[in-house]
N, C-alpha and C positions, 0 to 999 in steps of 0.2 A: 778714947776711939777716934773722934774728930780728929784729933791730935796728929793720932797715928796716921790714919786716911792721909792727911794734911801733907803727913812728912812725906811717907810716899811717893805719892804725887810728887812733890815739889824732887824729890829725887831722881825720878827718872826725868823730868824737864833737866834738871843740871845737869845729870847725866848727857843727857839730847846736846843741850847748848854747849857743853865744854866740849864734847867730841866735836863741835863743829868748829870750835873756836871761836864762837861768841861770848860778847863779854856781858851779856842782861841776860835776864830771864824774863821774859812775855807772862808778867803778873795778868794778862788777858783772858788767858787761855786757863786760867785758873777756875774751877768752880764758884759762885761768890760764896757757894754755903762751908768754903773751908778758909776765905780767904780772913775773916777773925781769927781763927786759929793759929792761921800761919805767923800772923803779925803778933798777936798774942805772945809766942814760943821765942823765949829770951834768946832762944839758941840758934836761931834762923840761920843769921849769916854765918856762924860759926858752922852749923851743917852744913850749909851749901859750900862754904871754902874745903871743909875737908873730902866732901864727895868730889867738887871738883879735881882737888889735889888727888885723890885716889884714882879717879879717870885722867887727871894726866898721867899717871904713872903709868897706868895700864894701856895709853895711847903708847907712851916711850917703849913698852916689854911688846908690846905687837910687832911681828915681824913686819920688813918693810918691803912690798909686795909693788910691781908693776904687772898691771893685763893688760893683755891684746887680741885681738879677732880673727884668727887663722884660718885656712881650710878652703878647699875646692868648690867652685860653682856657688859662688857666691854675693852680693851685696856688700858696699862698705860697713852697712851698721849690723852685720850677721856673720856670726861666723864660730868656730871651733874656741871655746875659751879658754887662753895659753897664760901662764902665771910665772913671772918671773924672778927668780925667787934664789939666793945663794948665789948666783953668778949663774942661773943656767934657765932656759925656758921648760917648761912642764902642762900637763893639763891639769883639767877638774874632771873627778869620776862623778856620774847621773846619778849613783847611791842616796836617796834621799833630798836630790836638789829640786827646789822649787821653784816658781815664781818670782816669790820673794828675793830668794838668792840672785836672778837675775836680774831683778831691779837694782841690786846692789851691786852687781855688775857691770851696768849700764849706765848706774851714778857713776861709778868711779872710772868710764871713759868718757863723758861729759855728755852723754845723753840724758835726756828727759825720765826716762821710764823702760823699762822692756815691756816688748808686744808679748813674745810666749819665748818657752823655752827648747830643747830637742835633746834626745836621749841616744843613744846607739852611734855614734859617731856621724851621727848624718853627715857633716862637712867633710870627710874624711877622717881617718884615723893618726894621732899626731904621733911624734915621736921622743924621746927621752923620757924623763921620770914623770910619773902622777901625782905631781904633789899635795892635792888635797880628795880627801874621800869621807862622806857620809856628812857632807857640808849643813848647816842648819842655821838659817838666817831668820830675821825677824823681817827683813826688808828696811830697818830704819840704819843698821851699820854705815859707815864712809866708805870702809875697805871691807875685801873679801876677808882679809887675813882678822878680819874681828870676828867674823861668824864660827860658832862653835865646832870644831870635825875632828878628826880622828888625830890630828898635828899634822905639819909638813913632811911628805914623804911617807905617810903611814897608809899604805892602801892594797888592799886585794882584788884590786880593777887590772882589769887589760886595756889597751887602748881602745879598743871595740866600744869600749863603756865613754870613752868623751864625752864630754856634755857642749852644746851648744845655746846660744843665745839669740833672740831679735832683737835689737833694742828700735825705741821710735826713732824716726828722722832727726826728732827738733832736738837742737843742740841745749843745754844749760847755759841762759843769759850766762855772762861773763865769766863761765868755765876756763880758768887757768890751771893748765895739769904741768906741775913742776914736780917730775919726776927726781925722789932720792937715790934712786938706787945706785946711782956711783958716785962716789965722792967729785968726780969732773965734772964739773958745771957746764964743761960744754957738749957730754953726752946726754943731756937731759932734752926732752920731748917740750914743744909747747904750741898749745892749742887755744887758742883767744875768742871770745864771742862771733868778733868779725873780722874783717881786712878790708881795704876800699881804696880805691886809687883815684884822690880827690883835684880834680884841675884847678891848679890856682891863677895862671896867666888867662886875660881875657880871650886868646887867639885858640887856647885849648877848651875851652868851656864852652864856646858855642860849637864844637866839635860832637859829633857822633860818628863812630863811640868816644869815649874819653881814652885818650893815648896816650897821656902825659901828666903828672901831678906829684904831686906828695904820697907817698906811701902811709895809711893812715890805719890801726890798729884800735879796737874797741876792747876798754880793759873797766871792769867795774862798771859800764854804761857810759864812759865818755871816751871822746875819741881823743887818742896818741899819737902824737909824731914819732915816728924813729931817727934816731941820729945817725947820720952817714960819717961817724969814725970812722965805724968800721965795716960798712958795708961794700959789699965789692958785686961785680956783672953777674956772678952766680947768683946772688943773691936777686939782683932784678930779672936775672931768666927767668927763676921760680912765679916771681910777681906776677909778670906780663903772660906767662902761661896759666897761671891763675884766672887771670882777667881776659882769655880767650885770645892771647896774640901768639905767632910763633917766634918771635925774637925778640932782643931788646935793641937799643942805638943808643949812642953819646947824645946828652942834650947842652945846651948853653947855661951855664950856672948861674951866671949873672944876675940876670933879671929876679932867679927863686933869694940868693944875700939880700938885694936891696929888699925882698917881700921880705923874707925873716927878721930886718931887722925892724921892720915897722909893725910888726905882728907879736903879740905875746906866745909864745909856745909851747905847748904842754909834753914833754916828751916821754916819752913809754922807756920805764929804766931798764930795758936789758936791750944788748946789742944780739944781732942773728948770725947764724953761721951755717949757710946753704952749699950745697956743693954742686947744684945745679939740675941734678937730675931729679928731683921730689916735683911730686904733683901739685903740693900746695905748703904754703907757709909751716902750718902746722906739723909738717914731720919735719921740718930743718930742726938744727941743732941752737942752743942758746948760745950765743959766748957771753963772758964774763959780765958782771951788773954792772952799768954805769957810774961811775966817782963822782961824788955830787963836788963843784966846781962854782964856787961861788952862788950864784940865785940861777942855775941852770944845771941839767946833768949831763950836758954836752958841749962840747971845745969846738964843734963842726956845726953844721945847718941841717935841718930837715932832710930826710933821703927823698931827694927825686927820682923817679922812673920815667922813662921814655920809652914805648912800643912801638913796633913795625908789625902793625895787622897782613891781614889773611887778604888777598885780593879782593877776595869777596868783599869786605870790612873797610875797604881804603876809602877814607874819603874822598870824596871828587874833588877837584881831579887828581888821578894817580898820579901825579909828577913825584919824583923820586920812590914811589915804589914800584914801577914797572920792572928795574934791573932786579928785583929780588926774586924772579920768578918764572923758574922754564916756561917754552912755549910748547914742547914737545906732552908726546902724551903721558900722563902720570904712571907710574907702577903701582901705585895703590886707589883703590875707591871705596865705600860705604854705602851699602844696599838694604833696602826694608826697615831704616828707622823713621819714627816719625817726626823726627826734630831735624834741625840743620844742626849737623855736626854728631849723628849719633848713628850707628846701623851695624850691617855683619863687614868686618872684612873680607876686603877681596883684593888678590894680587895679580899682575900680570905677568906670565912667563909663557914665552915659547908662542907668543900671537894669542893666547886664551886666556879667560881670567876663573882663577880658582879658590877657595877659601883656604884659612889659618886654622890647623885643629889646636882646641883650645888647651894641650898640656903645655904646663909652663907658664900657661898666657897670664901677664902681671900689667900691673899698672905701668912700668918702664916701659912695658912693648907699646902698649897701647897709647903714652904718649907720647912716640916715636910714630907713629902713625898721624894721631892728633895735627902734630905739629907740621908734618909732611903733606897735607893736606891743607895746611894754612890755618887750624884752629889754634887752641890753646894746649896746655895740657889734657890727659886724660879726668874724666871727674870719677869713672867707673872703669874696669876691664871685666866684661861680659863674657861669661864661658857657657854651654851647652847650650848654643843655638837661639840665645837667649830672643835675638832681633829676627829669628825665622834660620831656616835654612837652605844654604845655596843647591846648585845642580853643577853636575862635573867634576872637575878633579880636585884633588886636596893639595897645594899646591906646599905647605907649609907646615912642619910640626915642631914643636918641642923651641918655638922659638924664645932668645934670652938678649936681649940688646941692654946696654950701659945706660940708655936714655941719651947719649948724645949723635947718636946716628944722623944722619941727612935722610935716610928711607929706612921701612923694615926691613929690603931687602938687605941691608949690610950688614943685618942683626944676626948670631950665630943662630942657626937651624936646621933641624933632622930632615933630608929630603926625603926619607923614608916615612911615608905616612899609612904604613900598614896598622891595619887595626883600628885607624880613625874613620868615622863615619860624620854625614854630614849633622847627627846631631850635637857633636863638639863643635860646630862650628863657630870662632871666637868673634866679638863684637866689640865694640866699643862706644862708651859718651864721653863726646869730648867737650872741653870750658870753649862758651864762643862768646863774643863779644855783648856788651848791654846795646842792644840796638833803640830799646824803647816801642819796639814796632808793637809790642801787647798792652801799651798805654792810647793806642790810639784805635781800640777797634774792643767790641765786646757785647755777649751776650744778652739779652732781655726778656724776660719773661718766661723762660723756662722754666719746668720745674726742678730742675736742678744745674749748678753749673755749667754743665756739658751741653745744655741744649739752650735754643732759645733762637729770640731774631737778631742777627746784623746789623747791629748799629756800628758808626765809625764815625770817629771826630774829622770835621774838615773845616775848611775857612773858610767862610761866608760873610764879605761885606765889612772884612777887614777884623774879624772876630771867631774864636774858633766857636762850631755848635756840633751836638751831634744829631745824627740821620741816619735812616735807611737806605738799604740797598734796595736797587728795582730787580726781581725777581725771571725777569725776561733772558733767556738763556744762560740762568743758572743751575751749576749740576755738580756734580761729584768732583772735578777737579778742583772748583774753586771753594767748594766745601774742603778741601784737604789743604787749603794756605787757609783758610781762618783757624782751623784747627791746629795748624803748626803754631799759626801766627801769635793764636794766646797761648800754648805750650799745651794744650788738652789731648794729644794726642792724633790719632788717625780719623779720618770721619765716618761717621756711622751712612750718617744721610744728608741729603742736600734738600731743601722745601721750599716751592716755589709758590704756597701759602702759609701763612704765619697768621691767620685769623684768631686762633686758639692760642696765641701768645702776648698777652696786653703788654709790650713796651713802654716807656716811659714816651706820655702823649707829647711832650716837646720834642721828642726827637721822632716825630712822625712823617717828616718831609723825605722825600727821596734825595738824597745827596751824594748818590755815586750811580751810573747806570753803564750797561753795555758792557758788564765785566767779562772778560774771559782769559781766564788763567792756563798755563799748560800742567799746574799741579806742581810746580816744584820750587816756584816763588817763594820768596820770605815774608811778604808782605802783599796783603790787599791790594793795596797801593802800586806794587811794583807788575800788576797783571793790565793787559789792555782792560781802557775803559775809556767813554765818554768823556772825559774831562769835566770843564765845567758848564759843557753844552750837556745838560740832563735831557737825555729823553725814553720818557718810561708811560707806555701807551697806558695799560693798564693800573699806573699810580701804584703808591706805595699801600700803607696801612694793610691790609690783609693780604694784598700779593707783596708784602717787601720778602726778602731773602732770607731762609735761616737753614740752621744747622744743625747736628746732633754730632757730638765726638766720643769716641770709647778709647780706649789703652789698649787694647788688642784689635786685629782687624786678620783675613784671610789674604794668604797669598795664593793663587792659582798659578801653576807650570807646567807649561806641556812636555812629556819624556820626547823628544827628537828623533832617540833609537827605537822606539816603537812604530814610528812613524815610516822611518828608513829602511826596518825590516819587514814591514806591511803592505809596502804598495803594490800594487798590479793593475792591471787593465781588466776589465770586464764588458763583451757585448752584452746587452740585455734587450729585451722584445719591449713595446711599448706597452702593450699588455699588463705586464708584471710591472709597470710603473706607473699606474695610474693615483695609486696615493701621494706619490713622490710627487707628480705634475699637478695637485689638487694643492699641496703645501709649498709650489714654484719652485722645488729644490733641480730642475730641471732647466738649461737653456733658453732662451727665449725662441731660439728655432725649434724646439720641438713643440711648438702649439700646435700648427698645421699637419705635423706626420701622423702618417698612417699608425693603426693599432698592430700591423703586421714587419714596421720597421723597427729597426734596432736605435739606440742609444748608445756610444763607447762612455764608459764612465773611468774615472781616475782613480779607484778604493785606496782606503787605508785604513788603521785603525787608530784612535786618540786617547791616550792614557794622561789624562790632566789631574793633577797630582796637589794636593792642599797642603802647602808646606808652611803656613801662616800658625799666628796663635790664637783664630777665632772660628768657629765654622763658616763657610761657605752659604748662604742663603739667600734664596731666590728674591729680588725686590718685592716683588706680588705677593699677597698672602693670599693663602691658600684656597678664600673663597673667589677671588678673580683669576684663578687659575684657566685657562681655555681648554676644553674638551675638541678632541679631534677625533671624533667616528669613524675617520677610512682607518688609521691606527690605531686605536682605541685606547687612547694615552691623552694626558694631560701637559698642557706647555705650563710651565712657569715661569720661563722666561723667553719673549719668543726668538731674541737673533741671543742664541749663546757661543756662537763660532761665526768664524768668516774663514771660505776657503778660496781662497785666489789664485791661478797662475797667469805670473808674469813673465813678457817677455827681458830678454837681458837687458834690456833700457830701461825698464820698470815699467810699461804699459802691460794693462789688465788684457789678456787672450781670454779667460773663461775664469768663472765664479761660483760658489757654491757659498750657503750657509744651513745651519742646522738650529733649530731651536731645542731647547732644555727639555726634550720631553720626558727625559726622566734622568732626573738628577738624583743620584743614588751614591752610595758607598760602596764601592764594586770589592773594592781590597782595601783592605789597612797593613798597617805595620805592626809586627808582633807586640803583642801589649795594648791594642786598641783595640776598641770592638766598634761593630758599625752599629749608625744610629740611624742614618735612612736609606728608608726603602721606597721603589716607588706602589709596591702589590698595594692593592685593595685603597687606593687613594690616599696611601701613607706621605709623612710628609719629606720633603724633598731638599737634599743640600749634598754637600760633602764636606767629613767630619774632618779634623785636623789630623795628620799624619795617614789618611783615606788618601782612595785617589777613585776618580770614574772613571769606566773604560765604554766608550762606543765602538763597538767591533765593526770592521771591516765589511760585514755581510749585513749590516740594517741599513735601512734606508735615509737617502739625503746623508750618510758618510761618505759622500764621494764629491766630485768636480766633473760635471760634462763637457769630457773633451772632445765631442764627435767631429766638431768642426774646425778643431788645432790640427795645424800642419805639423809636420817634424821638425825637429830641431830642438833648441835646448834654452832651458826654462827655468824658473824658480817657483820652487812652489811654498805659499806663503799661507799658516794659518796664525788665527787672532783670536784668541778667549776673550771674552767677557769685553766685545769691543766698545760699545758706546758706553763704555762705563759705568751700566745699570747697578753694579752692586761695588761698594769702597773695598779696595784692599791694600796693602801696606806697599804694594810695589808694581807699578804696571810695566817696567819695563821689561821684563822677562815674559809676558803674554803671549809672545809673537814666538813660530819658529821657522824658520826656512832652509827649503834645501835646495839643492841645485836638481834639477833634471834632464834628462835626456830622451826625446822621442823618436825612433824611426820609423814610426807610419805602424807599428806593428805590436813593439815594447816598449816599456816605458822604464827607466832606472832611474834611481833617486839615490845620492849620496851627500855627504858632506850638510846633514841636518842638526842645527843647532837653535838653541833659543836666544832672543833677542838680549844683546850687553856680554853674551860668553864671550865675544870672539875682539882683540884689537879694531881699534877703527880703523886702520888700515884695510884688515883684511875682511872687516865689513864693510865697506865702501865697497869691494867688487859684490855687495849680494843690492843690487836695485828694490827699490819697494819702500815701505814705511820705517821708520828706526823703533816706532814704538806701536802701541796697538790703538792710537788716537786715527781714525778715519778721515778725517776733516777735521780741520780747526772753525768747530762747531759756528 
């Protein structure tokens, strides 16, 4: 009995490791109680050999298949499961599919495991054959073809039952995918453990970012060089794109030949054949294996690639790089992303910015955008408004690029965007150069990696030391830069006291003070600060700067058409304005006026949308809201909007402001339910997909223009002017209109949000270019 159990266990282990192609059986995994019986069995080796032979025969009989993930609105590691069999791509039915089958799919694609699986064509319906149905996997199979099923092509399913999977982000170390679907080796794909660009010459090792060096792949845990025997500029183009560079250039090979003769080179056994429009080396085709010549596998030298960085990453000075860039206004930009090189794609057309519909949006089109902006190839082509929804027109639809266009505007597209809403706005995440900024900053003492006291690495007396940042003037824009530099997303809160976060004692000294950021910098060191002359009256310690970061953030946008359509003048007696007067909603000249006098008010409605991915909540908690007896309401934010009337030279002639005395969901998009209401001291906020409307007929929803003379003016409205609440995009928090006042009536026209027009057109509207009232 014991021998029988041992044989069964041995057979299972032998089968498992024969399938994996491993030459040994890890006997340490066998239970000690069966070891004597195993070793006393005279036929042990014979049985093992027989089982391995049977398994090998089974593997030879197993159909050779290739897998891929496909479908709409997905990340790179998720999608509809598609199978390449018998020269044709098909899908898998969700009948009897399980997480164990998902594990097999993900591991076959080079991921460590599956996170989940989805039935009923979550990623869209596929086309062609449904190759597999009623798939039963144990989770240990090395190919989906090894799992029992009805057989290839035997199915009673429809494409509405296509299955999808979500794989982990982590790849299998040393994973090398060599497809044998085709007998032509040039048609196979290659995915290696890692790829790097290693600087060899001293002049390049000292530069950040690294723009030139050996191309090396990690295979089986060892770094190996590529042979330049069949290397092309198209291969170099792909490598540069992977590392965040928009283009490649020639290099001087002499110094590298001398270096190669003095060093032992370990070559990778394959050549690579890229077309140039691939986003990553793993998508390129393999060339034929290198032939062995003497003691080496390469008759040439190691591959060297030299890249041209985008102007934002060019080493200083920029000599040699300036000529590659056009000084005129770009035709494309990114908005709403937390990191450099990511965001919603917007294009300039007829003097106005608009979005791109995600129909047919893919990695090649996204790569054209990234290279055009001075980044590398695209890591991800995002759909479904994943990085926030835009406002205004949708300029392009069904974009299809070859990958070699200089601008997204050169790609084929359908100018008719009927049926496209901003819920379908396309976005990208681009490869950017490794600048090492994250290595000079850290968060310490927080409850999780996304919060804590800010500590920076700086040079002091010739050595690098960690220290804190003075919290004087520390605010949301500074926190935004910290979160971006660490790759932690958006800022959620900025803290001026961090006594509850005990950081490293050796880093208590203040090493940076007077920090002031615009919010767009890539590193805290790029912000204005005192330099070596530290000045921090309160000192560090409990008053050090701190942050809390988040993956999602709200984004408030004012609807300009509502303002334009609701503007009018009203003459209102002072005795009806007492509450508004108490809340400073009138101009200073109203103080000495009599109760029977009149004030002329420019009134309008405000419709404020939350187009982000997190609810907009007031900074102050509910217990600290201020009750105003006159209006019978709570102020959750004392200053929520600024209203200004400007002359054509930009000077302020009248102003108003309004507190968020009722921040709530007035209306929501279809399918979105209201969550916030002010009644009965309810929670205040604006949900994602909802908007808060301040009607023209409520107090303080105006500008007191009693003292304004007839003429032409600019109406300017700013939401969240003091950055009290963090958002994903502050450039759209400002709205401007042209106004004409004849002494009796007021006309408003050309209302638009900040950044929606070309820079030439925007220059004709004086005032602020964003919602920052002053550089604090």
